[in-house]
Backbone of each chain as ProteinMPNN parsed JSONL, in Angstrom:
{"seq_chain_A": "MTQRILVVDDSPLTLEVVKAGLEDAGYEVACAVDLGQLEAERQRGRFDLILMDVQMPEAFGDDVAMVLRSVRGEETPIYLLSTRSESELAERAKEAGIEGYISKQAGIPKLVERVRAILSRGGNG", "coords_chain_A": {"N_chain_A": [[-88.833, 48.811, -39.497], [-91.347, 48.593, -41.971], [-92.355, 45.487, -43.274], [-92.419, 44.314, -46.626], [-94.72, 42.886, -48.887], [-95.402, 41.1, -51.831], [-98.196, 40.175, -53.624], [-99.443, 37.883, -55.911], [-102.056, 37.202, -58.006], [-104.712, 36.092, -60.08], [-107.308, 36.719, -59.47], [-109.088, 39.523, -58.697], [-110.686, 39.914, -56.401], [-109.73, 38.01, -54.548], [-107.131, 39.022, -54.289], [-107.675, 41.504, -53.07], [-108.791, 40.701, -50.622], [-106.704, 39.218, -49.425], [-104.746, 41.191, -49.339], [-105.982, 43.06, -47.598], [-106.12, 41.532, -45.255], [-103.393, 41.076, -44.688], [-102.45, 43.692, -44.489], [-103.92, 44.566, -42.287], [-102.545, 43.142, -40.434], [-100.238, 44.515, -40.298], [-98.425, 44.657, -42.406], [-96.894, 45.941, -45.42], [-98.401, 45.933, -48.523], [-98.278, 44.963, -51.911], [-99.964, 44.413, -55.01], [-100.385, 42.163, -57.766], [-102.071, 41.448, -60.693], [-101.513, 40.196, -62.979], [-98.826, 39.046, -65.17], [-97.527, 41.262, -66.227], [-98.031, 43.3, -64.362], [-96.761, 42.144, -62.202], [-94.066, 42.251, -62.981], [-93.789, 45.022, -63.183], [-94.156, 45.792, -60.502], [-91.973, 44.514, -59.314], [-89.908, 45.964, -60.406], [-90.344, 48.374, -59.258], [-89.554, 48.28, -56.622], [-87.997, 46.579, -53.79], [-88.989, 43.481, -52.225], [-89.958, 41.679, -49.232], [-91.135, 39.275, -49.324], [-92.709, 37.104, -51.644], [-95.864, 36.124, -52.684], [-97.385, 33.715, -54.583], [-99.929, 32.889, -56.755], [-101.025, 29.724, -58.106], [-102.569, 28.803, -60.351], [-102.945, 30.624, -63.086], [-104.166, 32.677, -65.813], [-102.19, 33.26, -67.776], [-99.942, 31.721, -67.221], [-98.571, 29.007, -65.223], [-98.123, 29.609, -61.773], [-95.949, 28.437, -60.461], [-94.208, 27.921, -62.526], [-93.617, 30.504, -63.342], [-92.412, 31.388, -61.012], [-90.176, 29.743, -60.959], [-88.752, 30.702, -63.173], [-88.291, 33.313, -62.323], [-86.6, 32.842, -60.134], [-84.466, 31.107, -61.113], [-83.646, 32.121, -63.578], [-83.9, 34.912, -63.593], [-82.716, 35.541, -61.246], [-84.009, 36.168, -58.838], [-84.006, 36.871, -55.46], [-85.703, 37.193, -53.362], [-87.733, 35.495, -50.99], [-90.022, 33.103, -52.24], [-93.32, 31.969, -52.171], [-95.773, 29.602, -53.041], [-99.279, 30.146, -53.425], [-102.288, 28.786, -52.927], [-105.376, 26.888, -53.563], [-104.973, 24.299, -54.123], [-104.065, 20.82, -53.434], [-102.064, 20.079, -50.52], [-99.987, 18.261, -50.905], [-99.572, 18.39, -53.662], [-98.844, 21.075, -53.914], [-96.496, 21.149, -52.42], [-94.846, 19.553, -53.984], [-94.801, 21.037, -56.383], [-93.584, 23.421, -55.506], [-91.097, 22.487, -54.725], [-90.076, 21.517, -57.166], [-89.934, 23.902, -58.542], [-87.932, 25.15, -57.268], [-88.254, 26.89, -55.132], [-89.107, 28.492, -51.926], [-91.421, 27.428, -50.638], [-94.891, 26.793, -49.843], [-98.194, 28.167, -49.292], [-101.328, 27.287, -48.138], [-104.496, 28.274, -49.393], [-106.715, 27.291, -48.306], [-107.116, 27.323, -45.559], [-107.845, 29.849, -44.871], [-107.635, 33.444, -44.096], [-106.64, 34.112, -41.402], [-104.883, 31.953, -40.765], [-103.161, 32.161, -42.899], [-101.934, 34.632, -42.414], [-100.689, 34.028, -40.016], [-98.85, 32.136, -40.889], [-97.308, 33.689, -42.65], [-96.173, 35.465, -40.841], [-94.543, 33.695, -39.398], [-92.824, 32.854, -41.432], [-91.532, 35.262, -42.203], [-90.341, 35.984, -39.821], [-88.332, 34.217, -39.702], [-86.61, 34.998, -41.604], [-87.577, 34.427, -44.134], [-87.471, 31.748, -44.638], [-89.214, 30.127, -43.315]], "CA_chain_A": [[-89.236, 49.094, -40.862], [-92.449, 47.719, -42.38], [-91.989, 44.471, -44.273], [-93.221, 44.458, -47.845], [-95.12, 41.607, -49.49], [-96.03, 41.181, -53.155], [-99.147, 39.073, -53.825], [-99.775, 37.725, -57.328], [-103.235, 36.335, -58.156], [-105.539, 36.635, -61.163], [-108.624, 37.124, -58.952], [-109.022, 40.802, -57.983], [-111.302, 39.791, -55.077], [-108.762, 37.327, -53.684], [-106.045, 39.972, -54.008], [-108.128, 42.522, -52.094], [-108.98, 40.082, -49.301], [-105.377, 38.896, -48.882], [-104.107, 42.491, -49.041], [-106.597, 43.626, -46.388], [-105.708, 40.722, -44.105], [-101.97, 41.307, -44.386], [-102.305, 45.092, -44.031], [-104.427, 44.601, -40.904], [-101.494, 42.544, -39.59], [-99.115, 45.449, -40.215], [-97.501, 44.568, -43.539], [-97.158, 46.753, -46.605], [-98.728, 44.925, -49.53], [-98.527, 45.342, -53.307], [-100.675, 43.329, -55.69], [-100.256, 42.05, -59.22], [-103.132, 40.577, -61.205], [-100.96, 39.476, -64.136], [-97.36, 39.052, -65.208], [-97.086, 42.634, -66.482], [-98.03, 44.015, -63.076], [-95.72, 41.525, -61.377], [-92.787, 42.812, -63.398], [-93.784, 46.448, -62.815], [-93.959, 45.898, -59.048], [-90.591, 44.104, -59.008], [-89.001, 47.046, -60.79], [-90.635, 49.535, -58.408], [-88.85, 48.208, -55.329], [-87.752, 45.211, -53.322], [-89.97, 42.912, -51.307], [-89.45, 40.693, -48.281], [-91.807, 38.001, -49.589], [-93.624, 37.07, -52.79], [-96.86, 35.05, -52.631], [-97.716, 33.508, -55.994], [-101.003, 31.949, -57.109], [-100.547, 28.69, -59.033], [-103.292, 28.747, -61.631], [-103.247, 31.935, -63.659], [-104.446, 32.498, -67.241], [-101.019, 33.348, -68.66], [-98.92, 30.717, -66.897], [-98.638, 28.482, -63.862], [-97.302, 30.418, -60.876], [-94.674, 27.779, -60.133], [-93.305, 28.127, -63.676], [-93.173, 31.902, -63.25], [-91.477, 31.455, -59.873], [-88.919, 29.09, -61.352], [-88.024, 31.634, -64.05], [-87.812, 34.427, -61.485], [-85.498, 32.384, -59.289], [-83.3, 30.518, -61.773], [-83.201, 32.902, -64.741], [-83.807, 36.336, -63.264], [-81.935, 35.704, -60.02], [-84.808, 36.749, -57.747], [-83.584, 36.299, -54.176], [-86.8, 37.289, -52.393], [-88.423, 34.212, -50.798], [-91.263, 32.964, -53.002], [-94.194, 30.882, -51.723], [-97.006, 29.417, -53.808], [-100.498, 30.407, -52.638], [-103.285, 28.103, -53.764], [-106.307, 25.944, -52.925], [-104.615, 22.927, -54.508], [-103.719, 19.967, -52.285], [-100.751, 20.389, -49.955], [-98.96, 17.405, -51.514], [-99.269, 18.944, -54.991], [-98.133, 22.352, -53.739], [-95.13, 20.837, -51.958], [-94.124, 19.048, -55.16], [-94.598, 22.158, -57.326], [-92.611, 24.353, -54.92], [-89.783, 21.826, -54.772], [-89.612, 21.496, -58.559], [-89.647, 25.276, -58.966], [-86.746, 25.614, -56.546], [-88.608, 28.025, -54.261], [-89.069, 28.177, -50.505], [-92.523, 26.607, -50.136], [-96.258, 27.1, -50.264], [-99.189, 28.43, -48.257], [-102.639, 26.896, -48.642], [-105.584, 29.24, -49.196], [-107.89, 26.605, -47.749], [-107.296, 27.582, -44.125], [-108.325, 31.209, -44.661], [-106.682, 34.528, -43.86], [-105.897, 34.07, -40.126], [-103.771, 30.99, -40.877], [-102.204, 32.712, -43.88], [-101.172, 35.673, -41.711], [-99.847, 33.316, -39.037], [-97.765, 31.507, -41.654], [-96.441, 34.766, -43.155], [-95.399, 35.94, -39.67], [-93.505, 32.687, -39.113], [-91.846, 32.885, -42.533], [-90.73, 36.496, -42.177], [-89.532, 36.03, -38.593], [-87.166, 33.35, -39.934], [-85.879, 35.513, -42.764], [-88.129, 33.95, -45.401], [-87.332, 30.306, -44.831], [-90.034, 29.455, -42.303]], "C_chain_A": [[-90.304, 48.081, -41.318], [-92.0, 46.736, -43.456], [-92.975, 44.507, -45.44], [-93.475, 43.09, -48.489], [-95.777, 41.88, -50.839], [-96.913, 39.948, -53.331], [-99.559, 39.051, -55.294], [-100.936, 36.746, -57.447], [-104.113, 36.938, -59.244], [-106.945, 37.015, -60.705], [-108.494, 38.436, -58.181], [-109.615, 40.718, -56.569], [-110.346, 39.099, -54.101], [-107.62, 38.27, -53.306], [-106.457, 40.972, -52.931], [-108.267, 41.943, -50.701], [-107.62, 39.792, -48.646], [-104.652, 40.185, -48.484], [-104.659, 43.073, -47.736], [-106.143, 42.866, -45.143], [-104.268, 40.983, -43.694], [-101.731, 42.746, -43.912], [-102.816, 45.24, -42.603], [-103.384, 44.05, -39.933], [-100.22, 43.391, -39.573], [-98.117, 45.407, -41.355], [-97.888, 45.565, -44.623], [-97.32, 45.772, -47.772], [-98.924, 45.559, -50.906], [-99.15, 44.141, -53.999], [-100.395, 43.351, -57.177], [-101.284, 41.037, -59.705], [-102.667, 39.806, -62.445], [-99.446, 39.65, -64.167], [-96.792, 40.445, -65.478], [-96.999, 43.429, -65.186], [-96.961, 43.453, -62.14], [-94.359, 42.143, -61.709], [-92.687, 44.284, -62.998], [-93.52, 46.623, -61.322], [-92.533, 45.511, -58.656], [-89.606, 45.22, -59.334], [-89.15, 48.265, -59.879], [-89.887, 49.475, -57.071], [-88.68, 46.772, -54.883], [-88.812, 44.793, -52.293], [-89.283, 41.941, -50.352], [-90.026, 39.309, -48.559], [-92.693, 38.151, -50.827], [-94.554, 35.87, -52.619], [-97.451, 34.916, -54.024], [-98.812, 32.463, -56.173], [-100.454, 30.913, -58.097], [-101.239, 28.792, -60.39], [-103.685, 30.142, -62.096], [-103.413, 31.769, -65.168], [-103.2, 32.469, -68.118], [-100.008, 32.229, -68.446], [-99.191, 30.146, -65.512], [-97.665, 29.285, -62.989], [-95.972, 29.782, -60.545], [-93.684, 27.893, -61.291], [-92.746, 29.553, -63.66], [-92.121, 32.037, -62.144], [-90.128, 30.847, -60.237], [-88.079, 30.011, -62.241], [-87.463, 32.799, -63.228], [-86.558, 34.019, -60.718], [-84.276, 31.986, -60.117], [-82.779, 31.341, -62.943], [-82.954, 34.356, -64.364], [-83.06, 36.593, -61.963], [-82.689, 36.35, -58.864], [-84.457, 36.075, -56.427], [-84.662, 36.379, -53.099], [-87.457, 35.92, -52.234], [-89.76, 34.195, -51.543], [-92.037, 31.755, -52.473], [-95.406, 30.805, -52.644], [-98.185, 29.619, -52.87], [-101.663, 29.847, -53.436], [-104.244, 27.273, -52.935], [-105.972, 24.493, -53.292], [-104.144, 22.133, -53.29], [-102.292, 20.282, -51.814], [-99.661, 19.532, -50.583], [-98.574, 17.931, -52.895], [-98.46, 20.23, -54.866], [-96.681, 22.124, -53.308], [-94.267, 20.401, -53.14], [-93.806, 20.189, -56.129], [-93.531, 23.128, -56.805], [-91.202, 23.775, -55.001], [-89.226, 21.866, -56.193], [-89.249, 22.889, -59.07], [-88.407, 25.837, -58.283], [-87.015, 26.821, -55.665], [-88.832, 27.543, -52.823], [-90.225, 27.297, -50.022], [-93.866, 27.041, -50.648], [-97.095, 27.463, -49.04], [-100.542, 28.06, -48.855], [-103.656, 28.007, -48.39], [-106.717, 28.623, -48.377], [-108.15, 26.931, -46.281], [-107.76, 29.011, -43.839], [-107.23, 32.188, -44.252], [-105.953, 34.441, -42.505], [-104.692, 33.127, -40.166], [-102.703, 31.497, -41.842], [-101.311, 33.751, -43.201], [-100.201, 35.036, -40.716], [-98.613, 32.72, -39.737], [-96.769, 32.556, -42.164], [-95.57, 35.302, -42.014], [-94.238, 34.99, -39.387], [-92.408, 32.736, -40.177], [-90.934, 34.102, -42.406], [-89.877, 36.59, -40.91], [-88.291, 35.155, -38.732], [-86.422, 33.764, -41.194], [-86.326, 34.925, -44.079], [-88.063, 32.456, -45.597], [-88.177, 29.493, -43.856], [-90.948, 28.397, -42.873]], "O_chain_A": [[-90.179, 46.88, -41.081], [-91.345, 47.117, -44.426], [-94.178, 44.7, -45.267], [-92.573, 42.261, -48.614], [-96.605, 42.782, -50.968], [-96.444, 38.817, -53.205], [-99.971, 40.069, -55.851], [-100.82, 35.591, -57.038], [-104.249, 38.159, -59.325], [-107.705, 37.583, -61.489], [-107.86, 38.47, -57.126], [-109.117, 41.364, -55.647], [-110.175, 39.548, -52.968], [-107.194, 38.313, -52.152], [-105.698, 41.253, -52.004], [-107.915, 42.589, -49.713], [-107.412, 40.084, -47.468], [-104.025, 40.257, -47.426], [-103.899, 43.522, -46.877], [-105.824, 43.464, -44.115], [-103.958, 41.097, -42.508], [-100.902, 42.982, -43.034], [-102.219, 45.955, -41.798], [-103.34, 44.437, -38.766], [-99.241, 43.035, -38.917], [-97.07, 46.051, -41.285], [-99.042, 45.978, -44.732], [-96.482, 44.894, -47.979], [-99.635, 46.553, -51.052], [-98.898, 42.996, -53.625], [-100.194, 44.408, -57.774], [-101.362, 39.917, -59.199], [-103.341, 38.883, -62.902], [-98.863, 40.31, -63.307], [-95.7, 40.773, -65.012], [-96.024, 44.14, -64.943], [-96.335, 44.193, -61.38], [-93.601, 42.51, -60.812], [-91.642, 44.741, -62.536], [-92.752, 47.498, -60.922], [-91.951, 46.121, -57.759], [-88.605, 45.405, -58.642], [-88.234, 49.075, -59.738], [-89.621, 50.512, -56.463], [-89.173, 45.852, -55.536], [-89.424, 45.614, -51.609], [-88.187, 41.449, -50.618], [-89.493, 38.298, -48.101], [-93.338, 39.18, -51.03], [-94.097, 34.742, -52.433], [-97.958, 35.888, -54.584], [-98.649, 31.304, -55.793], [-99.518, 31.204, -58.841], [-100.589, 28.858, -61.434], [-104.62, 30.754, -61.579], [-102.868, 30.83, -65.749], [-103.156, 31.731, -69.102], [-99.302, 31.834, -69.375], [-99.943, 30.723, -64.726], [-96.548, 29.598, -63.401], [-94.974, 30.48, -60.366], [-92.474, 27.954, -61.076], [-91.565, 29.776, -63.926], [-91.096, 32.697, -62.309], [-89.076, 31.371, -59.869], [-86.86, 30.095, -62.089], [-86.319, 33.213, -63.412], [-85.58, 34.764, -60.663], [-83.173, 32.468, -59.861], [-81.594, 31.269, -63.269], [-81.952, 34.956, -64.752], [-82.801, 37.746, -61.615], [-82.087, 37.0, -58.01], [-84.593, 34.86, -56.287], [-84.563, 35.728, -52.059], [-87.715, 35.245, -53.23], [-90.529, 35.154, -51.48], [-91.487, 30.662, -52.342], [-95.995, 31.83, -52.987], [-98.111, 29.309, -51.681], [-101.995, 30.367, -54.501], [-103.985, 26.98, -51.768], [-106.626, 23.566, -52.815], [-103.86, 22.708, -52.24], [-101.437, 20.692, -52.599], [-98.539, 19.999, -50.778], [-97.399, 17.922, -53.261], [-97.508, 20.45, -55.616], [-95.765, 22.807, -53.765], [-93.117, 20.819, -53.278], [-92.687, 20.295, -56.631], [-92.682, 23.597, -57.564], [-90.242, 24.483, -55.306], [-88.06, 22.201, -56.405], [-88.372, 23.04, -59.921], [-87.894, 26.883, -58.68], [-86.144, 27.668, -55.466], [-88.758, 26.348, -52.538], [-90.046, 26.502, -49.099], [-93.983, 27.587, -51.745], [-96.754, 27.118, -47.909], [-100.862, 28.482, -49.967], [-103.68, 28.608, -47.316], [-107.563, 29.329, -47.828], [-109.284, 26.824, -45.813], [-108.039, 29.35, -42.689], [-106.068, 31.818, -44.085], [-104.746, 34.678, -42.462], [-103.618, 33.459, -39.665], [-101.507, 31.292, -41.635], [-100.094, 33.755, -43.386], [-99.049, 35.452, -40.594], [-97.493, 32.798, -39.232], [-95.556, 32.35, -42.121], [-94.38, 35.558, -42.198], [-93.105, 35.418, -39.167], [-91.219, 32.668, -39.863], [-89.712, 33.983, -42.49], [-88.811, 37.206, -40.924], [-87.321, 35.315, -37.991], [-85.689, 32.967, -41.78], [-85.563, 34.913, -45.045], [-88.542, 31.94, -46.607], [-87.896, 28.322, -43.601], [-91.691, 27.756, -42.129]]}, "seq_chain_B": "MDDLLTRFLPRFVESARARIRHAAELFAARDFGKLASEMHTLAGEASVLGLSEIGALARDAEHMARNATVDGCEEKLAEIERSIAVLSRSASSP", "coords_chain_B": {"N_chain_B": [[-119.724, 37.159, -37.35], [-116.633, 37.598, -38.943], [-114.407, 40.447, -39.331], [-113.17, 40.772, -41.923], [-114.776, 39.131, -43.515], [-117.261, 40.346, -43.219], [-116.677, 42.774, -44.453], [-116.138, 42.028, -47.109], [-118.182, 40.349, -47.971], [-120.618, 41.146, -49.482], [-119.531, 41.695, -52.032], [-118.377, 39.228, -52.601], [-120.632, 37.539, -52.772], [-122.001, 38.642, -54.969], [-120.079, 38.294, -57.003], [-119.726, 35.496, -56.904], [-122.248, 34.55, -57.624], [-122.339, 35.423, -60.273], [-120.251, 33.909, -61.29], [-121.266, 31.316, -61.021], [-123.463, 31.444, -62.757], [-122.074, 31.791, -65.165], [-120.642, 29.423, -65.141], [-122.655, 27.529, -65.484], [-123.362, 28.046, -68.116], [-120.962, 27.36, -69.368], [-120.887, 24.665, -68.756], [-123.111, 23.775, -70.198], [-122.102, 24.185, -72.724], [-120.204, 22.3, -72.706], [-117.602, 23.042, -72.081], [-115.167, 22.173, -70.461], [-112.624, 22.872, -69.577], [-112.574, 25.689, -69.179], [-114.632, 25.785, -67.355], [-113.554, 24.393, -65.169], [-111.541, 26.17, -64.493], [-113.03, 28.422, -63.743], [-114.366, 27.45, -61.471], [-112.195, 26.883, -59.876], [-111.228, 29.44, -59.321], [-113.419, 30.455, -57.904], [-113.333, 28.723, -55.71], [-110.961, 29.567, -54.514], [-111.556, 32.238, -53.832], [-113.657, 31.863, -52.025], [-112.355, 30.376, -50.062], [-110.306, 32.06, -48.967], [-111.884, 33.819, -47.618], [-112.759, 32.32, -45.591], [-114.936, 30.728, -46.062], [-115.485, 27.803, -45.937], [-117.153, 25.666, -46.649], [-118.37, 26.352, -49.104], [-116.049, 26.68, -50.532], [-115.085, 24.033, -50.562], [-117.111, 22.737, -52.004], [-116.852, 24.038, -54.462], [-114.302, 23.21, -55.151], [-114.819, 20.5, -55.498], [-116.477, 20.654, -57.764], [-114.652, 21.715, -59.538], [-112.834, 19.574, -59.762], [-114.5, 17.666, -60.919], [-114.993, 18.905, -63.37], [-112.407, 18.976, -64.421], [-112.046, 16.299, -64.898], [-113.867, 15.971, -66.841], [-116.4, 15.139, -66.047], [-119.683, 14.484, -66.487], [-121.993, 13.536, -65.216], [-123.699, 14.509, -62.375], [-122.519, 16.989, -62.239], [-124.029, 19.306, -62.847], [-125.771, 19.212, -60.695], [-123.985, 19.679, -58.641], [-123.233, 22.316, -59.168], [-125.686, 23.504, -58.716], [-125.929, 23.01, -56.011], [-123.894, 24.591, -54.98], [-124.916, 27.065, -55.678], [-127.185, 27.147, -54.055], [-125.979, 27.208, -51.543], [-124.708, 29.66, -51.645], [-126.952, 31.29, -51.737], [-128.056, 30.811, -49.214], [-126.025, 31.839, -47.603], [-126.107, 34.501, -48.385], [-128.655, 35.224, -47.466], [-128.318, 34.866, -44.714], [-126.497, 36.814, -44.184], [-127.917, 39.119, -44.647], [-129.93, 39.075, -42.809], [-131.189, 40.396, -39.703]], "CA_chain_B": [[-119.021, 37.209, -38.633], [-115.433, 38.38, -38.708], [-114.328, 41.738, -40.006], [-112.892, 40.64, -43.357], [-115.949, 38.55, -44.172], [-118.269, 41.409, -43.244], [-116.253, 43.767, -45.434], [-116.097, 41.554, -48.498], [-119.259, 39.418, -48.309], [-121.483, 41.549, -50.602], [-118.81, 41.511, -53.305], [-118.221, 37.799, -52.852], [-121.929, 36.982, -53.208], [-122.258, 39.125, -56.336], [-119.111, 37.641, -57.881], [-119.976, 34.047, -56.916], [-123.459, 34.315, -58.429], [-121.962, 35.598, -61.687], [-119.416, 32.763, -61.684], [-122.135, 30.138, -61.163], [-124.209, 31.615, -64.018], [-121.126, 31.529, -66.248], [-120.302, 27.994, -65.084], [-123.773, 26.781, -66.086], [-123.226, 28.219, -69.573], [-119.8, 26.576, -69.792], [-121.271, 23.25, -68.696], [-124.0, 23.515, -71.346], [-121.248, 24.143, -73.923], [-119.198, 21.251, -72.433], [-116.263, 23.64, -72.05], [-114.749, 21.761, -69.12], [-111.4, 23.575, -69.186], [-112.93, 26.997, -68.601], [-115.464, 25.524, -66.175], [-112.626, 24.063, -64.073], [-110.851, 27.4, -64.111], [-114.015, 29.269, -63.034], [-114.602, 26.857, -60.146], [-110.947, 27.045, -59.119], [-111.196, 30.824, -58.82], [-114.445, 30.558, -56.86], [-112.824, 28.017, -54.522], [-109.961, 30.426, -53.874], [-112.215, 33.416, -53.237], [-114.401, 31.41, -50.839], [-111.424, 29.892, -49.032], [-109.623, 33.141, -48.25], [-112.861, 34.458, -46.734], [-113.125, 31.37, -44.536], [-116.186, 30.055, -46.418], [-114.886, 26.516, -46.292], [-118.125, 24.759, -47.284], [-118.475, 26.739, -50.519], [-114.739, 26.378, -51.101], [-114.992, 22.578, -50.806], [-118.036, 22.415, -53.106], [-116.261, 24.549, -55.713], [-113.182, 22.317, -55.496], [-115.43, 19.277, -56.062], [-116.921, 20.963, -59.133], [-113.425, 21.869, -60.342], [-112.305, 18.234, -60.061], [-115.424, 17.033, -61.879], [-114.761, 19.525, -64.677], [-111.092, 18.537, -64.925], [-112.202, 14.925, -65.399], [-114.972, 16.008, -67.809], [-117.485, 14.326, -65.494], [-120.975, 15.127, -66.75], [-122.956, 13.125, -64.19], [-123.606, 15.152, -61.072], [-121.876, 18.308, -62.277], [-125.077, 20.336, -62.733], [-126.272, 19.172, -59.306], [-122.96, 20.322, -57.799], [-123.357, 23.764, -59.376], [-126.925, 23.921, -58.028], [-125.638, 22.961, -54.573], [-123.107, 25.804, -54.674], [-125.841, 28.208, -55.786], [-128.027, 27.154, -52.839], [-125.132, 27.626, -50.411], [-124.514, 31.118, -51.771], [-128.229, 31.92, -51.365], [-128.168, 30.724, -47.747], [-125.041, 32.789, -47.071], [-126.615, 35.85, -48.651], [-129.786, 35.476, -46.554], [-127.828, 34.979, -43.333], [-125.793, 38.099, -44.065], [-128.854, 40.252, -44.679], [-130.876, 39.007, -41.696], [-130.711, 41.221, -38.588]], "C_chain_B": [[-117.771, 38.081, -38.479], [-115.351, 39.573, -39.651], [-114.12, 41.618, -41.516], [-114.097, 40.107, -44.109], [-117.056, 39.596, -44.288], [-117.96, 42.408, -44.354], [-116.458, 43.297, -46.874], [-117.282, 40.679, -48.904], [-120.153, 39.884, -49.462], [-120.808, 41.353, -51.957], [-118.638, 40.039, -53.645], [-119.515, 37.214, -53.41], [-122.222, 37.376, -54.655], [-121.352, 38.38, -57.347], [-119.406, 36.144, -58.009], [-121.21, 33.723, -57.744], [-123.142, 34.422, -59.92], [-121.133, 34.396, -62.153], [-120.267, 31.506, -61.89], [-122.968, 30.233, -62.452], [-123.31, 31.268, -65.203], [-120.782, 30.041, -66.305], [-121.396, 27.148, -65.721], [-123.71, 26.874, -67.61], [-122.064, 27.365, -70.111], [-120.109, 25.085, -69.768], [-122.153, 22.897, -69.896], [-123.196, 23.394, -72.645], [-120.191, 23.046, -73.82], [-117.77, 21.787, -72.54], [-115.666, 23.389, -70.661], [-113.479, 22.476, -68.643], [-111.712, 24.908, -68.514], [-113.804, 26.833, -67.356], [-114.577, 25.214, -64.959], [-111.934, 25.326, -63.563], [-111.777, 28.324, -63.301], [-114.242, 28.757, -61.603], [-113.359, 26.969, -59.252], [-110.869, 28.447, -58.506], [-112.221, 31.016, -57.705], [-113.975, 29.876, -55.571], [-111.819, 28.889, -53.767], [-110.599, 31.613, -53.166], [-112.986, 33.031, -51.976], [-113.434, 31.055, -49.706], [-110.76, 31.027, -48.263], [-110.584, 33.888, -47.312], [-113.337, 33.513, -45.625], [-114.434, 30.652, -44.808], [-115.834, 28.646, -46.908], [-115.863, 25.581, -46.991], [-118.234, 25.069, -48.779], [-117.145, 26.444, -51.217], [-114.613, 24.902, -51.46], [-115.905, 22.166, -51.959], [-117.446, 22.855, -54.448], [-115.073, 23.682, -56.133], [-113.694, 20.998, -56.077], [-115.823, 19.51, -57.514], [-115.709, 21.121, -60.057], [-112.877, 20.492, -60.737], [-113.189, 17.51, -61.077], [-115.182, 17.591, -63.278], [-113.422, 19.069, -65.258], [-111.163, 17.12, -65.502], [-113.313, 14.818, -66.438], [-116.132, 15.11, -67.358], [-118.815, 15.051, -65.673], [-121.952, 14.814, -65.621], [-122.687, 13.839, -62.869], [-123.02, 16.556, -61.093], [-122.911, 19.438, -62.124], [-125.613, 20.407, -61.309], [-125.279, 19.865, -58.368], [-123.042, 21.844, -57.929], [-124.594, 24.294, -58.653], [-126.712, 23.96, -56.518], [-124.844, 24.207, -54.146], [-124.031, 27.028, -54.678], [-126.728, 28.301, -54.541], [-127.216, 27.63, -51.637], [-124.887, 29.137, -50.439], [-125.785, 31.852, -51.353], [-128.407, 31.925, -49.847], [-127.243, 31.741, -47.087], [-125.551, 34.222, -47.214], [-127.751, 36.2, -47.7], [-129.295, 35.674, -45.125], [-127.114, 36.31, -43.123], [-126.764, 39.264, -43.991], [-129.864, 40.209, -43.546], [-130.309, 39.751, -40.489], [-130.093, 40.387, -37.468]], "O_chain_B": [[-117.85, 39.184, -37.939], [-116.105, 39.692, -40.617], [-114.806, 42.277, -42.297], [-114.408, 40.569, -45.206], [-117.706, 39.713, -45.327], [-118.847, 42.834, -45.094], [-116.89, 44.06, -47.738], [-117.383, 40.299, -50.071], [-120.431, 39.086, -50.357], [-121.438, 40.9, -52.913], [-118.736, 39.639, -54.805], [-119.497, 36.481, -54.399], [-122.638, 36.545, -55.462], [-121.809, 37.91, -58.389], [-119.342, 35.591, -59.107], [-121.225, 32.737, -58.482], [-123.614, 33.619, -60.726], [-121.297, 33.924, -63.278], [-120.025, 30.728, -62.813], [-123.157, 29.237, -63.15], [-123.715, 30.555, -66.12], [-120.648, 29.469, -67.387], [-121.11, 26.17, -66.413], [-123.974, 25.895, -68.309], [-122.172, 26.737, -71.165], [-119.662, 24.332, -70.634], [-121.97, 21.858, -70.529], [-123.543, 22.623, -73.54], [-119.378, 22.876, -74.728], [-116.861, 21.105, -73.013], [-115.66, 24.272, -69.804], [-113.285, 22.662, -67.442], [-111.197, 25.22, -67.44], [-113.73, 27.632, -66.423], [-114.823, 25.712, -63.86], [-111.769, 25.519, -62.358], [-111.362, 28.925, -62.31], [-114.3, 29.539, -60.654], [-113.465, 27.128, -58.036], [-110.499, 28.619, -57.345], [-111.937, 31.654, -56.691], [-114.195, 30.392, -54.475], [-111.828, 28.942, -52.537], [-110.23, 31.951, -52.041], [-112.979, 33.762, -50.985], [-113.668, 31.391, -48.545], [-110.658, 30.966, -47.037], [-110.157, 34.509, -46.339], [-114.206, 33.864, -44.826], [-114.997, 30.032, -43.906], [-115.877, 28.344, -48.1], [-115.454, 24.784, -47.835], [-118.195, 24.165, -49.613], [-117.129, 26.007, -52.368], [-114.102, 24.555, -52.525], [-115.524, 21.346, -52.794], [-117.532, 22.134, -55.441], [-114.859, 23.447, -57.322], [-113.108, 20.443, -57.007], [-115.546, 18.686, -58.386], [-115.745, 20.707, -61.216], [-112.505, 20.269, -61.889], [-112.694, 16.831, -61.976], [-115.167, 16.844, -64.256], [-113.322, 18.805, -66.456], [-110.456, 16.78, -66.451], [-113.664, 13.72, -66.869], [-116.757, 14.42, -68.164], [-119.042, 16.106, -65.08], [-122.65, 15.7, -65.127], [-121.585, 13.774, -62.323], [-123.025, 17.243, -60.072], [-122.699, 20.393, -61.377], [-125.876, 21.486, -60.777], [-125.676, 20.548, -57.424], [-122.936, 22.569, -56.94], [-124.571, 25.372, -58.059], [-127.244, 24.831, -55.83], [-125.097, 24.79, -53.092], [-123.944, 27.898, -53.811], [-126.989, 29.393, -54.035], [-127.726, 28.379, -50.804], [-124.862, 29.798, -49.401], [-125.724, 32.896, -50.704], [-128.852, 32.916, -49.267], [-127.628, 32.419, -46.134], [-125.443, 35.036, -46.297], [-127.82, 37.317, -47.187], [-129.791, 36.543, -44.407], [-127.123, 36.865, -42.024], [-126.479, 40.278, -43.352], [-130.585, 41.182, -43.325], [-129.098, 39.746, -40.268], [-129.646, 40.938, -36.462]]}, "name": "protein", "num_of_chains": 2, "seq": "MTQRILVVDDSPLTLEVVKAGLEDAGYEVACAVDLGQLEAERQRGRFDLILMDVQMPEAFGDDVAMVLRSVRGEETPIYLLSTRSESELAERAKEAGIEGYISKQAGIPKLVERVRAILSRGGNGMDDLLTRFLPRFVESARARIRHAAELFAARDFGKLASEMHTLAGEASVLGLSEIGALARDAEHMARNATVDGCEEKLAEIERSIAVLSRSASSP"}
């Protein structure tokens, strides 16, 4: 069964590139450009992984992730996706109580490689 | 040039040029918050396409804007604009 990934980012171009890269790798991908779309996609079905941008106009992605996890009981693994430094991302992910982060800086091939590793370990890779 | 870059390069160039134009206006207005945000988005778009040089330049500009650093900021924006022009020319050459 195809694994489903939800990508949240306020840049439509980034969303399209990440979606294309993950779809080329065989994943089913849904995108959300804001919190309204994120909620709509969550209600539409379950995902195996959520990738969340950090800096968005409405809120920081790690704050959104923290609410999803601790208030809304979201059990899907959530990873931050950002160009920010790895040390900052590690700290933000830890404080949000989510599984981790993926850096955008290494490009799509590394992102896909990381997603494969994460999903092969049930979301905790 | 890899497949994803080939597919998305024209859109990236168009979008990046618009962001740099907007960034210059934001710098002139000393709106460093929005300038940082614009450069952050550009850094992300460049990075996912593997355009690491432009991504690094945009991150530099983002950091300068976050610190409200006036000196060198315009030059950084000009440097990004030149890199985008070089990328655009290399993509259109046979």
